[in-house]
C-alpha positions, 0 to 999 in steps of 0.5 A: 569404137576405135574403128569408128573414130578412124572411119569418122576422119575418112568420112569427113574428108570424103564429105568435104570433097563431095560438097566442094566439087558437087555438080548438079549437072553431073551424069546419073551414075556420078550423082548416084555414086555421090548419094551413096558416099554422102549417105554412108558418110553421115551415117558413119558420123552419126554412129561415131557421135553416139557410140564413140562420143556418147552425144545423142544430139550430134547423132541426130544432127548427122542423121538429119544431114543424111536425110536432108541430103537424101531429099535434095538428091532425090529432088534433083534426080526427079527434076532431071528425069534421072533414075532413082536409087532402089527403094531399099537404099533408104538410110536417109528415110530411116535417119529422119524417122529415127530423129522423129523428123516425120515431115522430112521422112514423109517427103523422102518416102514420096520422092523415093522409088516405089516400084521394084528395081529388078533390073539392078538386082534388088531382091523383091523382099528388100523392096517390099520391106522398104515399101512398107516403111515408106507407107508407115511414114503417113500419119496415120498409116493406112492398114489397107495400104500396108497389109497387102505389102506385108502379106506379099513379103511374109512368104519371101522373108522368113527372117522378117517375121518379127519385124512384120509382127511389129508393124502389124502391132503398130497398126493395131495399136497393141503396145504389148505386142509391139514391144514383144515383137521389137524385142524379138526383132532386135534379137534377130538383128543381133544374130545377123549382125554378129554373123556378119561381123565374124565373116572376113568378107564383110566390108569394114567401111560400109558395115561399121555404122550397122555394127552396134546400131540398128537404125531401122529399129530406132525408126520403128520405135519412133513410129511406135511413139508417134502412134502412142506405143512407147517401148520402155524395154532395153533393146540391144543395138537401140541404145537409150541415148538414141531414143531421147528426144531430138532437141538440137536444131538443124541449120541446113549446113553440110548440104549439097548445092542442088541448083534448086531455084 
């Protein structure tokens, strides 16, 4: 966890610079770059709070800061008619879901890009999975909307079979199938993560928040809880500390001044 502690310092410094110098009238590329910096910064702080400090409520607060800044950036980009980030750049959405902040997650899903960004080399399977997660924020999610997305994703992403099974079980209200699929999906994530960890070309800074924490898995578990499908099993990369209720109240701090009236 030493890497996370040192990266936390760097992340706080970078966030301080963005917050102090943020200009809502900046060009599109500058805003998209800053959105990436803010997202990575709060994701790193959240991971450090949980894994280095064992503090679940600070974990949730930093994820909520990530989600709220993502929401403000997307509103700003839409207000100015600027390009939106690809749908698969969805850590703010996943963070809101992992906190059980379903209202903010639903707004993020509505604000996010919903078409495939082929021009910027977004893989189709990444877009389809991101789109499925957007649709799952609805309460309740409509199987008629989600299933065609899963059907299109299935032949493109053999490694997503367990995640797809988890979503189908969630939609069907099958708690046993949901739990089994989440266990298998967590194992798949572990295998992929360990492989990336051993690759010398993996960038340390952007990989660190994902190294021991499966944010997407935590989001799916919260969606399962909302649907009445609690998973009591231990899952690697989805620690119990990250699955307790969020009781901390977010006061709106560490948010960009987006120029909204």
